[in-house]
N, C-alpha and C positions, 0 to 999 in steps of 0.2 A: 532129550532135555533141552537141546538148543532150540528146537521148534517150540517147545513149551515156553521158554524164556522169550522168544521172539513174539509169540502171541500175546504174552503179558505186556511187553513193551508197546505193541500196537494198540492194545486195549487202553493202556495208560495215555498214549498220545491222543487217541480218539476221545477219551474222557476229558482230557485237558482241553482239546479243541472245543468240545461241547460246552464245557464250563466257561471258557473264554467267550464263546459266542453268546451264551446266556448273559454273562457280565456285560458284554458290549451292548446287547439289546436293552438290558436294564438301564445302563448308563445313558444310551441314546434316548430312551423313552422318558426317564425320570430326572436325570441330572445334567445332561449336556446343555440344555437351554439355560439353566441357571448359571452354569459356568461361563457360557457365552456372555450373558448379561453382566457378569462380574469382571471378567478378564478381557473381553473383546466386544465392548459396547458398540464399536463401529459397525458390527453386523446389522444393527438396526438401520443405519443410514444406507447400507448396501441394499437391504431388503426394501427400503422405501423408494428405491428407483423403480418407477413404473415400468411394467413389462413392455408397454408400447412406446418407450423412450426412443427417439431417433438419434439424438446427440447427447452424449454424456461428457460432462466437464469434471475433471479431477483437479482439486486445488487445495492450497493451505489457507492461512489467514488472509492472504491478499485477495481472496475471492469475496470475502464478506465484510472486511473492515471498512468502516465509513467514518466520515467526519461529522461531529454533532450538527454542523450547519448545513449539511447536505439536505436538499429537498428530496432527492431520490436516494434512499439508503440501500437499494437492492444490490444483490451480488452481481459480479461480472457475468456469471453464467446466465442470470436472469436477463441482463441487458442484451446479451447475445440473442436471446430468444425474441427480443423486440423486432429484430430484422427478419425473423422466420416465424410469423404468427401461426402458420399452418403446421409447424413441426413441434414436437415435444423435446424441450431441452432440460435435462436433469443435471444434478451435480452430486458428487461425493466430496465433501470438504472436511479436512481434519487439520488443525493447527500443527505447524512444525513438520508437516509431511514432506517427503522427498521421493525420488524415483522408486526406491526400494519399497516404500509403503504403497505407492500407487500400483506397483506391479502386483503386490499381494491382493489389493482390493479388486483389481481387474480379474485376477484368477478366481476370486470368490463370487463373481457375478454369475447368477444362474444362467444356464444356456437357453432358458425359455424366453429371455428378454429379446426384444427386436432391435437392439442397438445397432446402428449403422456406422456411426462415427464417434470416436473418442478423442477428446481434447485434453491433453495432459499439460499441466503447468511445468514449464522448464525454467527453473529459477537459477540464474547464474551464480548467485551467492551460495547455493547448496553444494557447489563444487569446492568450496574453500575448506581449509583444515578445521576451522571452528565448527562448521556444520557437520562435517563427516564424523568428527569426534565429539559431538554434542553430548552433554549430560542427559539429554532427553532420549538418547538413542536406546538405552536399555529398556525404558518403559514402552517405547514405541515397538521395539522388537517383541517384547513380552506380549503385547496386545495382538500380535499376528499369529502366535503359535497355534491357537485353536482354529485359525482359518486355513491352515496348511492343507494340502491335498492328500491327506491320510485319513483313515477311519477316525472318528471322534475319540474313541477310547485310546488310540495311539497318540493323538495330539494331547490328550489329557495327561498321559504318562510323560510325554516330552515336556509339558508345562511343569509337572511335578518335579522332574529331574532338572529343571531350569535349562532346557535346551535352547538357549538364546544368549547372545553376548551380554556378559555382566562386567562392566568396566567402571571402576570407581572414578570419582571426580579428579583425584590426583593423577590417576593413570591417563585419563583423557587429556589433562593439561600437559603431561609429559609427551604424549603422542602429538599434540598440536605443536609444541615447541620443536620437537624433532622434525616434523614435516616442514615447518617454516625454515629450518636450517638446511634440511636435505634438498629441498626443491630450489635450486639456484636458478637465477634468472638467465635466460638466453635471449637477449635483445639485439636487434640489428643496428644498434647505436650505443655509444658510450653511456654508461650509467654508473654512478659512484657506489651503489650498494649491490651486494651480490645475492641477498635473500631478504625475506620479510623481516627477520629479526633486526638486521642492520638498518633497514629503511625505517622501521617503526621507532627504533632507538634514536635515529637521527631526527625524525620528525618531532619526537617528544622533546629533544634537546633544543632544536631550532625554534620550535613553536610556530603556531599559526597566528597571524596578525589581524587585528580589526581594521576598520576603515581609517582610523587615525594612525595606523602603523605600530600600535602597541601590541605586545603579546597577549593574546586572549587564551586563558588556560582551558576554558570550556571548548573553544574552537579547536585548540590543540588536541584535546582528548578525542574530539569527533574526527579530526583528520587522521589520527592514529587508528581509529576504528575503520576508517575507509581503507587505509593501507592494509590492515590485517584482513579485511573482508574481501578485497578485490585484487590484491597484488599476488596473483598466481597465474600460471600458464597451463592450460589444459593439455594433457597428454592422452590422446584417445586410446593408446595402447596400455595405459597403466593408471586408471582412475576408477574407483569403485562406483561413482555415479554414472560413468559411461557404461559400465557393465550392467547397471540396473536399468538404464534407459534402453540398452540393447535388449534386455529381457522383455521390456514392454513392447518393443517392436515385434519380437517373436510371438508374444501373447496375442497381439493384434492380428498378426498373420494367421495364427491358428484359429482365431475366432472370426476371421474374415471381416475385421473392422477397418474402416478408413481411419488413419491416424494423423492427428495434428499435435505438434509440440508448440505451445504458446510461450515463447521466450519473453519473460516478464520485464517490465521497465525497471531500470535502476536509476538512481539520481546522479546521472552523468554530469549534469550541470553543477551540482554540489561537489562532486569529486574533482572537477576541473578547478573550481574556486578554492577548495581547501588544499588539494595536493598537487594538481597540475597535469601536464601533458602525458607523462609516462604512465600514470595510473589509468587515465582515460584510454590511452593506446592499448593497454592490457585488456581493459573491459571490452573494447571494440573487437580486438583480435580474438578473444575467447568466444564472443558472439559469432564471429565469422566462422571459426572452427566448428562450433556446434551446428550452425546452419548448413555448412557444406557437408559435414559428416553425415547428418541425418537426412538431408535431402537426397544424398546418394543411396540411402537405404530405403527411399520411397516415402519418407515422412514429409508431410506438409508443415514446414516450420514458419510460423508467423513471428517476424522480428519486431518486437515492441520495446527493444532496449532503450531507445531514446524517445519513446512516444509520449512520455509524461514530463511536464515541466516541473521545475523545483518546487514552486509554491503549491503544487497539487500533491506533494508527498506529506502525509500527515505527521510523520515522525521526523522532526527537524533536528533532533539531537541523537539520532541513532540510525543505523543502516537497516531499513526494512522495505518491504514492497507493499506498503499500505498507502492507498491512494484515496483522495477525496473524489467526489462525484464525477467531476470533469475528467479526472485521470482514469477512473474505471470505465467511463463511457468511451474514451479514446481507445482503450485496449479492446473493449467489446466491439467497437466499430471495425477495428482492423481485423479482428478474428472473423467477424461476420462477412466482411468483404472477401476474405480468403476462402471462406466456406462456399462461395459461389462456384468454386471448382466442381463441386458435386451437387449443389442446390441452387443453381442459377435461376430456375423457374420459381423457386419458393422465396427468393430474396425480395424484401420490400424495404425501400428507403424509410428511415425512421428519423424524425426530428423531435428531440425532447421539448416539452412544453416549458417555455421560459417566461410566460406571461405574468407569473407571480413574483418575478424578481424584484419589482419595485412596489409591491402592494403590501399585503398584510404582514409579511414577515419582517418588515422594517417599521419602526415606531417613530413618528415625528411629533415631538412634544416640546413644550418649553418648561423644563422642570424647575427653573430657578424662581425664587420669590420675586414678584414684580415684573417678570418677563411676560411678554404678550403671548397669547395663544397662536400657534402656527397655523397658517392656511397654506398647505403645500399642494402644488400641482405635481402630479405624478404621471410620467410617461415612460415608455420603454427606453428612452434616451437620457432623461434627466429627472431630478427632483428640484423644485424651486419654491420660494415663497415671495410674494409681493407685499407682505405685511410691512408697514412702516413702523419702525421702532426708533425711539430716542434713547441713546445710551449715555450715561454720565455716572458720577460717583455714587449717587443714591440709587441708581438702577443700572448697574454696570453690564448686564447681560442682554444680548439681543435675543430675538426668537432663535431657538436652537434646533439644529438638526441632530437627532439622536438615533443611532442605529443599534439594534439589539444583536446579541450573539447569534440569534436564530437566522439572521439575514445572510444571504449568500453574496451580497454585493462586495463586501470588503474582501472576502476570501477568494473570489473568482477574478477580481480585477487587478490590474497592475498599477494604475495611477488614477488620480482624481483631479479635475480642474474645477476651480471655485471662482465665481464672479460675484463681487459685492458692489452694489450701487450705494454710494455713501455721499454725504454732504455735511460740511461743517460751517457754522456761521462765524467761527472765530479761529484765528490762527493759533497753532500750538496744541490742538487737540491730539490726544494720544491713543486713539482707538486702534485695536489690533484684531486681526483675524486669528482665531485660536483653533487648533486641531488637537483634540484630546482623546486618549484611549485608556481605558481602565479594565482590569480583569484579575481574577484570582491567580492566574498562572503567568502573568506578564508584569514587568515593571511599569509603573505608571508613565504614560507618554503625554507630554504637554509641550506644544511648540506654538509660538506666536509670530505673526508677520505684521509689521507696521503698515496701516492703511494710508497714512499721510505721506505719500511719496512726492507730493507737490503741495507744499504748505502755502504757496502764494495764491492758490485757487480756492476761494471761499465762496459760500452762497451759490454753489452750482453742483449739480450731480456729477460725480466722477465714478469711473469703473475701476475697481481693483481686480486684477486677474492673477491667479496663482495656480501652477501645476504642482501637485503633491505626489511624489512617488511613494507608494505604500511599502514601508519596511516589512520584511517577512514576519518578524516576531509579533507585530501588533495585529496580525490576522487572527490571532487567538483571543482577541479582546472580547470581554463580555459586553462592553458598551463603547461606542465610538461617537464622538461629538464634533460638530463644527458650529462655531458661533462667533459673534463679534463681542469684544470685551473692552470697556472703557471705564477706568476708575478715576479719571480726571474730571475737574469741574466743567470745562468747556464741553458741551454736549455734541454728539455726532448723530445725525439721522441716518438710519439704514433703510433704504427703500426696497431692497430685494437681495436675496442670496440664491444663487443657482449652483447646484452641485451636479457634476457630470462624471460618471464612472467610465473608465476606459480599460480595454483589454491590452493596451500597449503602453 
């Protein structure tokens, strides 16, 4: 009887295995692909990586975000390829990704690919409490379930049973607050606040001040974001991001890939301006820790922490790693130089084409009624007009320099020098040089400078020279103008206006 029962059990087990194999085959054949497209669409990006790719770049939105005025809107990964035209540089990019997501992507790459080197975005901000306990984490983890290294039918069962972290927004907030309070600062100098919560509350109470010394509530809010985003100290023995990057190191070793961690630029300049030395110290120390820790593990770490200047950060009211063209180019250049460790023979110096900076992307017109048509000289160094205008109350505007939002000049430069050749036949003329900026997302800017610095000199051509430092916020202007304005009866002749853009 026992033998008979045992045979029945074995038959049942075999039948069950056969049924499960059939179900698995049917699922793989007819349903798995549809589930992938529904729940793990990133599989398409992974599949699009060419088999003959030499260098693979993994990134989040920092890789592809560009400014509307950029001439070159390509990704950082594509710009790296400029320096290695004989190699194939591909990318896998997903917004809000971090080391845990990159690790899953790397494990899902087919072994048939010829990848030699992997560049992984190392985002300092991804180590903070807000990113670790982000509300996006549940959806990100759900998108990875079907990519796990199990049979597809098993992964589908795990997805059905929600085998991924599910944390509510309220729970995330509680975890963030707890971490801010639990992670007390350990600094080599005296500091009045023991943790992020205390520092954030003090910053909100004290406030950030504008150039006139008045409390600016928008700047205060931004300063608090910087404190919450960067006021932490990485402990390599107890940090989930460290564990995830360590996993990437192991994956690279197993696949025999050369590994690069690209430490992304943060707006250290803005952090210094809004918060001060202690926050900048923390940012730099964390970067040193990461660089030292992973260099010892054999990873090539490219330190771009301070490679991008403030005005190249697109988001001026939030903490992001979104860079305008010059910023993306700086990061790409630094990574490309570092890659010479393995590809010295393939490296080629690359110089972006800047010949278009002063040409068709800027518009030079005289839009005001009665103003003369502009005849502008354009060179890589300056723009100028020698058109002679007479400005007075009936015709108050001179030939006008107008620059559209598509131009890179305003965005890439730090200051402008303006020279105006002017002559008045009468004392008391009130002509002014005017700088004006308008735009949908900025407050109207209008500033004037009196040309008549020496009223005793009449009937002779005089030169008025002015250097104008470009305020950050008007870089977003849709239209930028320079002209001479005179609404008085004594006329003023304008012989020429020369506008020179400077990077300093």
